[in-house]
A tleap script that builds the chain and sets N, CA, C and O, in Angstrom:
source leaprc.protein.ff14SB
mol = sequence {
  NMET ALA ALA ARG PHE ARG GLU LEU GLY LEU
  GLU PHE ASN TRP ARG SER ALA ARG VAL CYS
  SER THR PHE ASP ALA HIE ARG LEU ALA ALA
  LEU ALA ALA LYS HIE GLY ARG ALA ASP GLU
  VAL ASP GLU GLY LEU ARG ARG ALA HIE PHE
  SER GLU GLY GLN VAL ILE SER ASP PRO ALA
  VAL LEU ARG LYS ILE GLY VAL ASN ALA GLY
  LEU PRO PHE ASP ALA VAL ASP ARG THR LEU
  ALA GLY ASP ASP PHE SER ASP GLU VAL ARG
  ARG ASP VAL GLU THR ALA ARG GLY LEU GLY
  VAL ARG GLY VAL PRO PHE PHE VAL PHE ASP
  GLY ARG LEU ALA VAL SER GLY ALA GLN PRO
  VAL GLU VAL PHE VAL GLN ALA LEU GLU GLN
  ALA SER GLU ALA SER ALA GLU PRO THR THR
  ASP ALA CGLY
}
set mol.1.N position { -45.943 55.302 4.583 }
set mol.1.CA position { -45.663 53.904 5.125 }
set mol.1.C position { -46.050 52.925 3.558 }
set mol.1.O position { -45.391 52.060 2.981 }
set mol.2.N position { -47.289 53.484 3.276 }
set mol.2.CA position { -47.840 52.312 2.249 }
set mol.2.C position { -46.678 52.095 1.245 }
set mol.2.O position { -46.124 51.014 1.042 }
set mol.3.N position { -46.303 53.624 0.468 }
set mol.3.CA position { -45.300 53.551 -0.693 }
set mol.3.C position { -44.197 52.426 -0.533 }
set mol.3.O position { -43.694 51.668 -1.362 }
set mol.4.N position { -44.006 52.582 0.795 }
set mol.4.CA position { -42.333 51.896 1.856 }
set mol.4.C position { -42.759 50.438 1.494 }
set mol.4.O position { -41.980 49.863 0.734 }
set mol.5.N position { -43.661 49.863 1.829 }
set mol.5.CA position { -44.060 48.776 2.109 }
set mol.5.C position { -44.493 47.914 0.621 }
set mol.5.O position { -44.414 46.785 0.136 }
set mol.6.N position { -44.992 49.284 0.290 }
set mol.6.CA position { -45.017 48.277 -1.770 }
set mol.6.C position { -43.588 48.175 -2.348 }
set mol.6.O position { -43.209 47.228 -3.037 }
set mol.7.N position { -42.928 49.100 -2.048 }
set mol.7.CA position { -41.193 48.945 -2.336 }
set mol.7.C position { -40.896 47.689 -2.167 }
set mol.7.O position { -40.381 46.954 -3.009 }
set mol.8.N position { -41.249 47.377 -0.949 }
set mol.8.CA position { -40.926 45.945 -0.644 }
set mol.8.C position { -41.831 44.614 -0.942 }
set mol.8.O position { -41.789 43.526 -0.368 }
set mol.9.N position { -42.686 45.060 -2.054 }
set mol.9.CA position { -43.621 43.854 -2.433 }
set mol.9.C position { -44.868 43.546 -0.913 }
set mol.9.O position { -45.492 42.504 -0.718 }
set mol.10.N position { -44.899 44.570 -0.217 }
set mol.10.CA position { -45.794 44.167 0.643 }
set mol.10.C position { -47.223 45.226 0.867 }
set mol.10.O position { -47.135 46.417 0.565 }
set mol.11.N position { -48.049 44.851 1.222 }
set mol.11.CA position { -49.287 45.735 1.019 }
set mol.11.C position { -49.356 46.420 2.933 }
set mol.11.O position { -49.204 45.645 3.878 }
set mol.12.N position { -49.536 47.519 3.072 }
set mol.12.CA position { -49.415 48.236 4.189 }
set mol.12.C position { -50.574 48.351 4.682 }
set mol.12.O position { -51.110 49.434 4.448 }
set mol.13.N position { -51.352 47.371 5.488 }
set mol.13.CA position { -53.086 47.735 5.651 }
set mol.13.C position { -53.126 47.799 7.059 }
set mol.13.O position { -53.258 46.783 7.742 }
set mol.14.N position { -53.002 49.128 7.617 }
set mol.14.CA position { -52.989 49.459 9.069 }
set mol.14.C position { -54.394 49.255 9.766 }
set mol.14.O position { -54.500 48.862 10.928 }
set mol.15.N position { -55.483 49.568 8.927 }
set mol.15.CA position { -56.488 49.210 9.640 }
set mol.15.C position { -57.025 47.800 10.255 }
set mol.15.O position { -57.937 47.584 11.052 }
set mol.16.N position { -55.907 46.708 9.433 }
set mol.16.CA position { -55.951 45.329 10.164 }
set mol.16.C position { -54.922 44.883 11.283 }
set mol.16.O position { -54.822 43.948 12.079 }
set mol.17.N position { -54.177 46.072 10.930 }
set mol.17.CA position { -52.897 45.786 12.204 }
set mol.17.C position { -53.500 45.797 13.774 }
set mol.17.O position { -54.042 46.799 14.241 }
set mol.18.N position { -53.319 44.455 14.576 }
set mol.18.CA position { -54.000 44.086 15.823 }
set mol.18.C position { -52.786 44.567 17.002 }
set mol.18.O position { -51.634 44.133 17.000 }
set mol.19.N position { -53.275 45.441 17.868 }
set mol.19.CA position { -52.671 46.067 18.658 }
set mol.19.C position { -52.282 44.420 19.979 }
set mol.19.O position { -53.060 43.848 20.742 }
set mol.20.N position { -50.961 44.196 19.736 }
set mol.20.CA position { -50.252 43.052 20.637 }
set mol.20.C position { -49.380 43.531 21.484 }
set mol.20.O position { -48.989 44.694 21.580 }
set mol.21.N position { -48.965 42.250 22.338 }
set mol.21.CA position { -47.284 42.152 22.651 }
set mol.21.C position { -46.396 41.615 21.545 }
set mol.21.O position { -46.696 40.702 20.775 }
set mol.22.N position { -45.389 42.226 21.567 }
set mol.22.CA position { -44.307 41.733 20.382 }
set mol.22.C position { -43.293 40.918 21.406 }
set mol.22.O position { -42.504 40.196 20.797 }
set mol.23.N position { -43.207 40.904 22.382 }
set mol.23.CA position { -42.385 40.477 22.844 }
set mol.23.C position { -41.888 38.956 22.630 }
set mol.23.O position { -40.697 38.674 22.756 }
set mol.24.N position { -42.739 38.116 22.344 }
set mol.24.CA position { -42.245 36.714 21.522 }
set mol.24.C position { -41.725 36.929 20.429 }
set mol.24.O position { -40.572 36.606 20.143 }
set mol.25.N position { -42.682 37.621 19.533 }
set mol.25.CA position { -41.992 38.396 18.627 }
set mol.25.C position { -40.621 38.831 18.318 }
set mol.25.O position { -40.176 38.658 17.183 }
set mol.26.N position { -39.916 39.383 19.244 }
set mol.26.CA position { -38.425 39.725 19.635 }
set mol.26.C position { -38.117 38.496 19.520 }
set mol.26.O position { -37.823 37.971 18.446 }
set mol.27.N position { -38.162 37.795 20.847 }
set mol.27.CA position { -37.398 36.730 20.705 }
set mol.27.C position { -37.355 35.658 19.575 }
set mol.27.O position { -36.240 35.169 19.397 }
set mol.28.N position { -38.464 35.153 18.697 }
set mol.28.CA position { -37.869 34.499 17.794 }
set mol.28.C position { -36.965 35.542 16.625 }
set mol.28.O position { -35.947 35.203 16.021 }
set mol.29.N position { -37.496 36.540 16.555 }
set mol.29.CA position { -36.123 37.278 15.839 }
set mol.29.C position { -34.799 37.120 16.193 }
set mol.29.O position { -33.919 37.007 15.339 }
set mol.30.N position { -34.461 37.090 18.036 }
set mol.30.CA position { -33.441 36.890 18.308 }
set mol.30.C position { -32.957 35.292 17.703 }
set mol.30.O position { -31.787 35.156 17.347 }
set mol.31.N position { -33.941 34.090 17.610 }
set mol.31.CA position { -33.473 32.715 17.019 }
set mol.31.C position { -33.187 32.941 15.864 }
set mol.31.O position { -32.248 32.319 15.368 }
set mol.32.N position { -33.844 33.810 15.166 }
set mol.32.CA position { -33.488 33.775 13.800 }
set mol.32.C position { -32.164 34.785 13.615 }
set mol.32.O position { -31.358 34.536 12.719 }
set mol.33.N position { -32.041 35.538 14.194 }
set mol.33.CA position { -30.712 35.892 14.179 }
set mol.33.C position { -29.401 34.983 14.134 }
set mol.33.O position { -28.467 35.019 13.333 }
set mol.34.N position { -29.630 34.101 15.314 }
set mol.34.CA position { -28.864 33.026 15.703 }
set mol.34.C position { -28.483 32.162 14.254 }
set mol.34.O position { -27.412 31.833 13.744 }
set mol.35.N position { -29.445 32.033 13.994 }
set mol.35.CA position { -29.637 30.947 12.378 }
set mol.35.C position { -29.189 31.857 11.278 }
set mol.35.O position { -28.634 31.228 10.377 }
set mol.36.N position { -29.243 32.833 11.127 }
set mol.36.CA position { -28.992 33.550 9.691 }
set mol.36.C position { -30.329 33.720 9.033 }
set mol.36.O position { -30.607 33.867 7.843 }
set mol.37.N position { -30.975 33.673 9.943 }
set mol.37.CA position { -32.942 33.831 8.980 }
set mol.37.C position { -33.653 35.154 9.310 }
set mol.37.O position { -34.874 35.214 9.165 }
set mol.38.N position { -32.813 36.434 9.835 }
set mol.38.CA position { -33.183 37.268 10.438 }
set mol.38.C position { -34.171 38.296 9.576 }
set mol.38.O position { -35.081 39.015 9.988 }
set mol.39.N position { -33.635 38.092 8.175 }
set mol.39.CA position { -34.764 39.205 7.154 }
set mol.39.C position { -35.721 38.160 6.982 }
set mol.39.O position { -36.840 38.671 6.930 }
set mol.40.N position { -35.767 36.890 6.869 }
set mol.40.CA position { -36.705 36.161 6.332 }
set mol.40.C position { -37.805 36.025 7.761 }
set mol.40.O position { -38.988 35.765 7.543 }
set mol.41.N position { -37.424 36.178 8.878 }
set mol.41.CA position { -38.522 36.497 9.771 }
set mol.41.C position { -38.979 37.675 10.058 }
set mol.41.O position { -40.168 37.856 10.322 }
set mol.42.N position { -38.212 38.493 10.045 }
set mol.42.CA position { -38.476 40.179 9.952 }
set mol.42.C position { -40.034 40.402 8.978 }
set mol.42.O position { -41.176 40.764 9.259 }
set mol.43.N position { -39.310 39.956 7.711 }
set mol.43.CA position { -40.351 39.881 6.533 }
set mol.43.C position { -41.790 39.325 6.883 }
set mol.43.O position { -42.795 40.015 6.709 }
set mol.44.N position { -41.824 38.285 7.289 }
set mol.44.CA position { -42.472 37.764 7.779 }
set mol.44.C position { -43.935 38.094 8.983 }
set mol.44.O position { -45.156 38.071 9.138 }
set mol.45.N position { -42.720 38.364 9.530 }
set mol.45.CA position { -43.614 39.237 10.909 }
set mol.45.C position { -44.193 40.813 10.513 }
set mol.45.O position { -45.006 41.363 11.256 }
set mol.46.N position { -43.699 41.455 9.299 }
set mol.46.CA position { -44.647 42.574 9.085 }
set mol.46.C position { -45.825 41.802 8.155 }
set mol.46.O position { -47.051 41.879 8.232 }
set mol.47.N position { -45.013 41.072 7.300 }
set mol.47.CA position { -46.724 40.677 6.255 }
set mol.47.C position { -47.536 40.285 7.511 }
set mol.47.O position { -48.228 41.279 7.729 }
set mol.48.N position { -47.760 39.531 8.271 }
set mol.48.CA position { -48.285 38.750 9.267 }
set mol.48.C position { -49.000 39.941 9.928 }
set mol.48.O position { -50.212 39.881 10.135 }
set mol.49.N position { -48.447 40.763 10.184 }
set mol.49.CA position { -48.649 41.708 11.541 }
set mol.49.C position { -49.377 43.170 10.597 }
set mol.49.O position { -50.357 43.683 11.138 }
set mol.50.N position { -49.054 43.590 9.683 }
set mol.50.CA position { -49.535 45.035 8.807 }
set mol.50.C position { -49.939 44.759 7.834 }
set mol.50.O position { -50.672 45.580 7.283 }
set mol.51.N position { -49.684 43.625 7.242 }
set mol.51.CA position { -50.530 42.910 5.766 }
set mol.51.C position { -52.037 42.447 6.113 }
set mol.51.O position { -53.117 42.880 5.711 }
set mol.52.N position { -51.708 41.396 7.016 }
set mol.52.CA position { -52.702 40.052 7.511 }
set mol.52.C position { -53.646 40.391 8.139 }
set mol.52.O position { -54.812 40.181 7.802 }
set mol.53.N position { -53.226 41.060 9.307 }
set mol.53.CA position { -53.974 41.224 10.500 }
set mol.53.C position { -54.171 40.753 11.645 }
set mol.53.O position { -54.937 41.004 12.575 }
set mol.54.N position { -52.783 39.506 11.296 }
set mol.54.CA position { -52.418 38.273 12.656 }
set mol.54.C position { -52.044 38.871 13.833 }
set mol.54.O position { -51.725 40.056 13.923 }
set mol.55.N position { -52.068 38.234 14.563 }
set mol.55.CA position { -52.040 38.667 16.132 }
set mol.55.C position { -50.327 37.972 16.170 }
set mol.55.O position { -49.950 36.811 16.005 }
set mol.56.N position { -49.615 39.130 16.437 }
set mol.56.CA position { -48.499 38.035 16.101 }
set mol.56.C position { -47.662 37.740 17.800 }
set mol.56.O position { -46.486 37.523 18.091 }
set mol.57.N position { -48.989 37.868 18.687 }
set mol.57.CA position { -48.068 37.298 20.001 }
set mol.57.C position { -48.572 36.142 20.202 }
set mol.57.O position { -48.450 35.563 21.281 }
set mol.58.N position { -49.328 35.555 18.991 }
set mol.58.CA position { -50.053 34.009 19.255 }
set mol.58.C position { -48.752 33.208 19.016 }
set mol.58.O position { -47.811 33.540 18.295 }
set mol.59.N position { -48.869 32.201 19.687 }
set mol.59.CA position { -47.732 30.946 19.385 }
set mol.59.C position { -47.823 30.481 17.918 }
set mol.59.O position { -46.949 30.500 17.052 }
set mol.60.N position { -49.035 30.081 17.860 }
set mol.60.CA position { -49.449 29.510 16.575 }
set mol.60.C position { -48.649 30.369 15.198 }
set mol.60.O position { -47.806 29.956 14.402 }
set mol.61.N position { -49.263 31.603 15.313 }
set mol.61.CA position { -48.633 32.412 14.086 }
set mol.61.C position { -47.077 32.534 14.296 }
set mol.61.O position { -46.435 32.520 13.246 }
set mol.62.N position { -46.272 32.664 15.596 }
set mol.62.CA position { -44.970 32.971 15.342 }
set mol.62.C position { -44.409 31.599 14.922 }
set mol.62.O position { -43.287 31.456 14.436 }
set mol.63.N position { -45.445 30.424 15.191 }
set mol.63.CA position { -44.514 29.180 15.105 }
set mol.63.C position { -44.497 29.180 13.583 }
set mol.63.O position { -43.540 28.564 13.114 }
set mol.64.N position { -45.393 29.767 12.634 }
set mol.64.CA position { -45.842 29.719 11.421 }
set mol.64.C position { -44.403 30.199 10.640 }
set mol.64.O position { -43.707 29.422 9.986 }
set mol.65.N position { -44.099 31.675 10.852 }
set mol.65.CA position { -43.321 32.344 10.848 }
set mol.65.C position { -42.071 31.855 10.482 }
set mol.65.O position { -41.388 31.793 9.460 }
set mol.66.N position { -41.981 31.463 11.886 }
set mol.66.CA position { -40.499 30.945 11.912 }
set mol.66.C position { -40.495 29.708 11.283 }
set mol.66.O position { -39.595 29.789 10.446 }
set mol.67.N position { -41.047 28.515 11.217 }
set mol.67.CA position { -40.698 27.391 9.985 }
set mol.67.C position { -41.022 27.984 8.415 }
set mol.67.O position { -40.547 27.399 7.441 }
set mol.68.N position { -41.722 28.982 8.288 }
set mol.68.CA position { -41.513 29.457 7.071 }
set mol.68.C position { -40.509 30.050 6.284 }
set mol.68.O position { -40.235 30.090 5.085 }
set mol.69.N position { -39.970 30.572 7.501 }
set mol.69.CA position { -38.614 31.281 7.426 }
set mol.69.C position { -37.107 30.490 7.050 }
set mol.69.O position { -36.038 30.788 6.518 }
set mol.70.N position { -37.719 29.357 7.653 }
set mol.70.CA position { -36.740 28.221 7.535 }
set mol.70.C position { -35.679 27.656 8.906 }
set mol.70.O position { -34.612 27.050 9.005 }
set mol.71.N position { -36.450 28.116 9.613 }
set mol.71.CA position { -35.947 27.606 11.000 }
set mol.71.C position { -36.393 26.365 11.612 }
set mol.71.O position { -37.511 25.874 11.459 }
set mol.72.N position { -35.586 25.960 12.213 }
set mol.72.CA position { -35.565 24.562 12.738 }
set mol.72.C position { -36.985 24.219 13.276 }
set mol.72.O position { -36.964 25.035 14.197 }
set mol.73.N position { -38.014 23.716 13.374 }
set mol.73.CA position { -39.329 23.632 13.743 }
set mol.73.C position { -39.294 23.306 15.522 }
set mol.73.O position { -40.064 23.872 16.298 }
set mol.74.N position { -38.334 22.375 15.918 }
set mol.74.CA position { -37.949 22.001 17.309 }
set mol.74.C position { -37.326 23.302 17.989 }
set mol.74.O position { -37.433 23.507 19.198 }
set mol.75.N position { -36.695 24.126 17.156 }
set mol.75.CA position { -35.783 25.554 17.882 }
set mol.75.C position { -36.979 26.364 18.039 }
set mol.75.O position { -37.181 26.823 19.163 }
set mol.76.N position { -37.946 26.664 16.956 }
set mol.76.CA position { -39.007 27.496 17.280 }
set mol.76.C position { -39.838 27.323 18.415 }
set mol.76.O position { -40.027 28.255 19.196 }
set mol.77.N position { -40.329 26.247 18.564 }
set mol.77.CA position { -40.988 25.647 19.345 }
set mol.77.C position { -40.170 25.299 20.891 }
set mol.77.O position { -40.865 25.125 21.892 }
set mol.78.N position { -39.210 25.249 20.942 }
set mol.78.CA position { -38.507 25.123 22.623 }
set mol.78.C position { -38.333 26.770 22.386 }
set mol.78.O position { -38.472 27.313 23.482 }
set mol.79.N position { -38.134 27.531 21.570 }
set mol.79.CA position { -38.095 28.721 22.080 }
set mol.79.C position { -39.453 29.728 22.941 }
set mol.79.O position { -39.584 30.305 24.020 }
set mol.80.N position { -40.313 29.476 21.636 }
set mol.80.CA position { -41.690 29.774 22.073 }
set mol.80.C position { -42.264 29.074 23.491 }
set mol.80.O position { -43.004 29.810 24.143 }
set mol.81.N position { -42.074 28.087 23.898 }
set mol.81.CA position { -42.511 27.133 25.244 }
set mol.81.C position { -41.721 27.700 25.962 }
set mol.81.O position { -42.142 27.620 27.115 }
set mol.82.N position { -40.644 28.323 25.908 }
set mol.82.CA position { -39.805 28.432 27.223 }
set mol.82.C position { -39.419 29.813 27.183 }
set mol.82.O position { -40.105 30.685 26.650 }
set mol.83.N position { -38.209 30.030 27.805 }
set mol.83.CA position { -37.933 31.735 27.733 }
set mol.83.C position { -36.393 32.146 27.174 }
set mol.83.O position { -35.611 32.973 27.644 }
set mol.84.N position { -36.256 31.328 26.081 }
set mol.84.CA position { -35.059 31.339 25.193 }
set mol.84.C position { -34.865 32.954 24.676 }
set mol.84.O position { -35.797 33.303 23.951 }
set mol.85.N position { -34.086 33.747 24.853 }
set mol.85.CA position { -33.754 35.027 24.209 }
set mol.85.C position { -34.606 36.295 25.036 }
set mol.85.O position { -34.662 37.484 24.722 }
set mol.86.N position { -35.314 35.507 26.338 }
set mol.86.CA position { -35.790 36.891 26.988 }
set mol.86.C position { -34.874 37.441 27.607 }
set mol.86.O position { -34.561 38.373 26.865 }
set mol.87.N position { -34.323 37.472 28.363 }
set mol.87.CA position { -32.467 38.314 28.684 }
set mol.87.C position { -32.325 39.012 27.723 }
set mol.87.O position { -32.460 40.224 27.891 }
set mol.88.N position { -32.106 38.660 26.811 }
set mol.88.CA position { -31.505 39.671 25.581 }
set mol.88.C position { -32.636 40.642 25.054 }
set mol.88.O position { -32.411 41.830 24.821 }
set mol.89.N position { -34.058 39.950 24.860 }
set mol.89.CA position { -35.041 40.899 24.600 }
set mol.89.C position { -35.046 42.418 25.667 }
set mol.89.O position { -34.879 43.627 25.508 }
set mol.90.N position { -35.367 41.402 26.868 }
set mol.90.CA position { -35.357 42.692 27.791 }
set mol.90.C position { -34.046 43.722 27.657 }
set mol.90.O position { -34.295 44.843 27.213 }
set mol.91.N position { -32.952 43.472 27.940 }
set mol.91.CA position { -32.131 44.245 27.475 }
set mol.91.C position { -31.904 44.938 26.598 }
set mol.91.O position { -31.316 46.000 26.802 }
set mol.92.N position { -32.265 44.590 25.445 }
set mol.92.CA position { -32.717 45.563 23.944 }
set mol.92.C position { -33.648 46.546 24.477 }
set mol.92.O position { -33.551 47.720 24.118 }
set mol.93.N position { -34.774 46.078 25.516 }
set mol.93.CA position { -35.540 46.903 25.487 }
set mol.93.C position { -35.249 47.886 26.561 }
set mol.93.O position { -35.659 49.044 26.477 }
set mol.94.N position { -34.527 47.442 27.607 }
set mol.94.CA position { -33.653 48.691 28.432 }
set mol.94.C position { -32.960 49.669 27.851 }
set mol.94.O position { -33.227 50.841 28.119 }
set mol.95.N position { -31.833 49.296 26.850 }
set mol.95.CA position { -31.084 49.788 25.841 }
set mol.95.C position { -32.165 51.133 25.114 }
set mol.95.O position { -31.912 52.337 25.126 }
set mol.96.N position { -33.456 50.414 24.489 }
set mol.96.CA position { -33.820 51.339 23.841 }
set mol.96.C position { -34.560 52.723 24.670 }
set mol.96.O position { -34.678 53.899 24.326 }
set mol.97.N position { -35.023 51.908 26.028 }
set mol.97.CA position { -35.514 53.174 26.871 }
set mol.97.C position { -34.499 54.044 27.229 }
set mol.97.O position { -34.710 55.230 26.977 }
set mol.98.N position { -33.431 53.744 27.763 }
set mol.98.CA position { -31.942 54.600 27.789 }
set mol.98.C position { -31.559 55.307 26.773 }
set mol.98.O position { -30.837 56.248 27.101 }
set mol.99.N position { -31.761 55.215 25.702 }
set mol.99.CA position { -31.787 55.838 24.344 }
set mol.99.C position { -32.931 56.899 24.259 }
set mol.99.O position { -32.757 57.868 23.519 }
set mol.100.N position { -33.909 56.795 24.859 }
set mol.100.CA position { -34.966 58.044 24.365 }
set mol.100.C position { -35.803 57.307 23.576 }
set mol.100.O position { -36.667 58.012 23.056 }
set mol.101.N position { -35.873 56.022 23.264 }
set mol.101.CA position { -36.785 55.273 22.223 }
set mol.101.C position { -38.318 55.098 22.711 }
set mol.101.O position { -38.581 54.479 23.742 }
set mol.102.N position { -39.096 55.561 22.070 }
set mol.102.CA position { -40.450 55.921 22.702 }
set mol.102.C position { -41.503 55.411 21.355 }
set mol.102.O position { -42.654 55.149 21.702 }
set mol.103.N position { -41.211 55.271 19.996 }
set mol.103.CA position { -41.764 54.359 19.311 }
set mol.103.C position { -41.137 53.664 18.330 }
set mol.103.O position { -39.914 53.801 18.358 }
set mol.104.N position { -41.651 52.816 17.287 }
set mol.104.CA position { -40.820 52.077 16.517 }
set mol.104.C position { -41.413 52.350 14.897 }
set mol.104.O position { -42.616 52.553 14.733 }
set mol.105.N position { -40.624 52.337 13.938 }
set mol.105.CA position { -39.077 51.530 14.220 }
set mol.105.C position { -37.915 52.563 14.639 }
set mol.105.O position { -37.969 53.785 14.772 }
set mol.106.N position { -37.236 51.989 14.742 }
set mol.106.CA position { -36.204 52.846 16.021 }
set mol.106.C position { -34.683 52.149 15.367 }
set mol.106.O position { -34.704 50.935 15.564 }
set mol.107.N position { -33.563 52.536 14.747 }
set mol.107.CA position { -32.663 51.634 14.560 }
set mol.107.C position { -31.403 52.641 15.327 }
set mol.107.O position { -31.448 53.856 15.521 }
set mol.108.N position { -30.416 51.778 15.635 }
set mol.108.CA position { -29.118 52.542 16.562 }
set mol.108.C position { -27.825 51.892 15.856 }
set mol.108.O position { -27.602 50.686 15.960 }
set mol.109.N position { -26.978 52.769 15.125 }
set mol.109.CA position { -25.600 52.710 14.762 }
set mol.109.C position { -24.708 52.737 15.949 }
set mol.109.O position { -24.629 53.656 16.763 }
set mol.110.N position { -24.044 51.615 15.950 }
set mol.110.CA position { -22.771 51.759 16.818 }
set mol.110.C position { -22.837 52.064 18.233 }
set mol.110.O position { -21.939 52.509 18.946 }
set mol.111.N position { -24.087 51.746 18.552 }
set mol.111.CA position { -24.972 52.138 19.937 }
set mol.111.C position { -24.807 53.462 20.291 }
set mol.111.O position { -24.466 53.712 21.447 }
set mol.112.N position { -25.016 54.485 19.380 }
set mol.112.CA position { -24.935 55.985 19.674 }
set mol.112.C position { -25.370 56.460 18.628 }
set mol.112.O position { -25.912 57.504 18.992 }
set mol.113.N position { -25.522 56.339 17.200 }
set mol.113.CA position { -26.171 57.088 16.415 }
set mol.113.C position { -27.765 56.255 16.309 }
set mol.113.O position { -27.896 55.043 16.138 }
set mol.114.N position { -28.821 57.196 16.451 }
set mol.114.CA position { -30.171 56.819 16.065 }
set mol.114.C position { -30.750 57.222 15.083 }
set mol.114.O position { -30.411 58.377 14.826 }
set mol.115.N position { -31.573 56.758 14.304 }
set mol.115.CA position { -32.296 57.115 13.075 }
set mol.115.C position { -33.629 56.955 13.956 }
set mol.115.O position { -33.654 56.241 14.959 }
set mol.116.N position { -34.884 57.781 13.430 }
set mol.116.CA position { -36.459 57.144 13.827 }
set mol.116.C position { -37.341 57.220 13.312 }
set mol.116.O position { -37.734 58.304 12.879 }
set mol.117.N position { -37.998 56.105 13.154 }
set mol.117.CA position { -39.036 56.196 12.087 }
set mol.117.C position { -38.804 55.594 10.804 }
set mol.117.O position { -37.647 55.503 10.392 }
set mol.118.N position { -39.749 55.181 10.141 }
set mol.118.CA position { -39.251 55.016 8.174 }
set mol.118.C position { -38.996 55.928 7.658 }
set mol.118.O position { -39.685 56.930 7.469 }
set mol.119.N position { -37.510 55.600 7.227 }
set mol.119.CA position { -36.696 57.112 6.797 }
set mol.119.C position { -36.474 56.510 5.291 }
set mol.119.O position { -36.814 55.367 4.985 }
set mol.120.N position { -35.878 57.403 4.426 }
set mol.120.CA position { -35.591 56.824 2.772 }
set mol.120.C position { -34.162 56.196 3.154 }
set mol.120.O position { -33.685 56.444 4.261 }
set mol.121.N position { -33.765 55.721 2.617 }
set mol.121.CA position { -32.675 54.745 2.547 }
set mol.121.C position { -31.090 55.866 2.365 }
set mol.121.O position { -29.941 55.446 2.503 }
set mol.122.N position { -31.399 57.022 2.099 }
set mol.122.CA position { -30.079 57.905 1.896 }
set mol.122.C position { -29.774 57.983 3.511 }
set mol.122.O position { -28.683 57.680 3.995 }
set mol.123.N position { -30.793 58.390 4.189 }
set mol.123.CA position { -30.686 58.505 6.132 }
set mol.123.C position { -30.196 57.730 6.754 }
set mol.123.O position { -29.702 57.928 7.864 }
set mol.124.N position { -30.239 56.609 6.115 }
set mol.124.CA position { -29.602 55.393 6.655 }
set mol.124.C position { -28.207 54.894 6.161 }
set mol.124.O position { -27.313 54.276 6.739 }
set mol.125.N position { -28.338 55.398 4.837 }
set mol.125.CA position { -26.421 55.331 4.355 }
set mol.125.C position { -26.017 56.428 5.024 }
set mol.125.O position { -24.951 56.209 5.599 }
set mol.126.N position { -26.457 57.590 5.197 }
set mol.126.CA position { -25.431 58.828 6.011 }
set mol.126.C position { -25.299 58.254 7.667 }
set mol.126.O position { -24.203 58.373 8.216 }
set mol.127.N position { -26.275 57.731 8.307 }
set mol.127.CA position { -26.176 57.314 9.551 }
set mol.127.C position { -24.801 55.961 9.646 }
set mol.127.O position { -24.126 55.761 10.656 }
set mol.128.N position { -24.670 55.200 8.347 }
set mol.128.CA position { -23.824 54.324 8.661 }
set mol.128.C position { -22.532 54.585 8.317 }
set mol.128.O position { -21.586 53.911 8.722 }
set mol.129.N position { -22.407 55.847 7.344 }
set mol.129.CA position { -20.886 55.865 7.199 }
set mol.129.C position { -20.513 57.395 8.283 }
set mol.129.O position { -19.345 57.781 8.338 }
set mol.130.N position { -21.577 58.115 9.045 }
set mol.130.CA position { -21.114 58.442 10.195 }
set mol.130.C position { -20.779 57.608 11.017 }
set mol.130.O position { -19.725 57.777 11.630 }
set mol.131.N position { -21.447 56.669 11.213 }
set mol.131.CA position { -20.719 55.266 12.570 }
set mol.131.C position { -19.478 54.845 12.207 }
set mol.131.O position { -18.476 54.820 12.921 }
set mol.132.N position { -19.602 54.460 10.881 }
set mol.132.CA position { -18.248 54.175 10.120 }
set mol.132.C position { -16.891 55.323 10.599 }
set mol.132.O position { -15.887 54.877 11.154 }
set mol.133.N position { -17.026 56.571 10.340 }
set mol.133.CA position { -16.115 57.603 10.514 }
set mol.133.C position { -15.957 57.613 11.937 }
set mol.133.O position { -14.789 57.538 12.320 }
set mol.134.N position { -16.726 57.677 12.694 }
set mol.134.CA position { -16.488 57.726 14.588 }
set mol.134.C position { -15.705 56.598 14.633 }
set mol.134.O position { -14.578 56.888 15.034 }
set mol.135.N position { -15.865 55.211 14.340 }
set mol.135.CA position { -15.283 53.922 14.785 }
set mol.135.C position { -13.863 53.936 14.086 }
set mol.135.O position { -12.960 53.194 14.472 }
set mol.136.N position { -13.704 54.912 12.928 }
set mol.136.CA position { -12.163 54.995 12.414 }
set mol.136.C position { -11.560 55.926 13.697 }
set mol.136.O position { -10.470 55.693 14.220 }
set mol.137.N position { -12.296 56.816 14.029 }
set mol.137.CA position { -11.442 57.667 14.589 }
set mol.137.C position { -10.544 57.054 15.912 }
set mol.137.O position { -11.044 56.316 16.761 }
set mol.138.N position { -9.063 57.524 15.915 }
set mol.138.CA position { -8.273 56.890 17.240 }
set mol.138.C position { -8.962 57.838 18.202 }
set mol.138.O position { -9.366 59.001 18.196 }
set mol.139.N position { -8.895 56.538 19.244 }
set mol.139.CA position { -9.051 57.042 20.817 }
set mol.139.C position { -8.215 57.274 21.301 }
set mol.139.O position { -7.209 56.732 20.843 }
set mol.140.N position { -8.005 58.241 22.572 }
set mol.140.CA position { -6.956 58.245 23.210 }
set mol.140.C position { -7.383 57.407 24.557 }
set mol.140.O position { -8.558 57.110 24.772 }
set mol.141.N position { -6.239 57.034 25.499 }
set mol.141.CA position { -6.237 56.661 26.682 }
set mol.141.C position { -5.770 57.313 27.790 }
set mol.141.O position { -4.575 57.459 28.048 }
set mol.142.N position { -6.756 57.741 28.504 }
set mol.142.CA position { -6.391 58.737 29.636 }
set mol.142.C position { -5.781 57.724 30.574 }
set mol.142.O position { -4.839 58.180 31.223 }
set mol.143.N position { -6.051 56.605 30.779 }
set mol.143.CA position { -5.086 55.774 31.954 }
set mol.143.C position { -4.078 55.444 32.028 }
set mol.143.O position { -3.693 54.858 33.041 }
savepdb mol mol.pdb
quit
């Protein structure tokens, strides 16, 4: 993990990572996706949690990550103060449970192909190729 983090320009300091709820961090990530800033928020969350030992359930930490990622302050504040994206995050959690997810990271492609854990890029390329091939296969309508 430390080597993979270094490849991304991050330090993996697992000793400083603090266990906390990530529910609001996922809600912030959903807001970021809506604004085209998902990668920036994802990197901010990883850096805060794994490199800096910040508590990513703290609204002040999440607010800073969101704003630094380029999200509008009012949208971040409204999301963290309310329940925006809560239903979406709960659905994602239920979907993950249904797929047997027990840890993170865990990636699902095309709703049915999964990659568990931090894997080399080649594994993700193969999963994407398989998902693409399966999507291109003709389906039969039995009805």
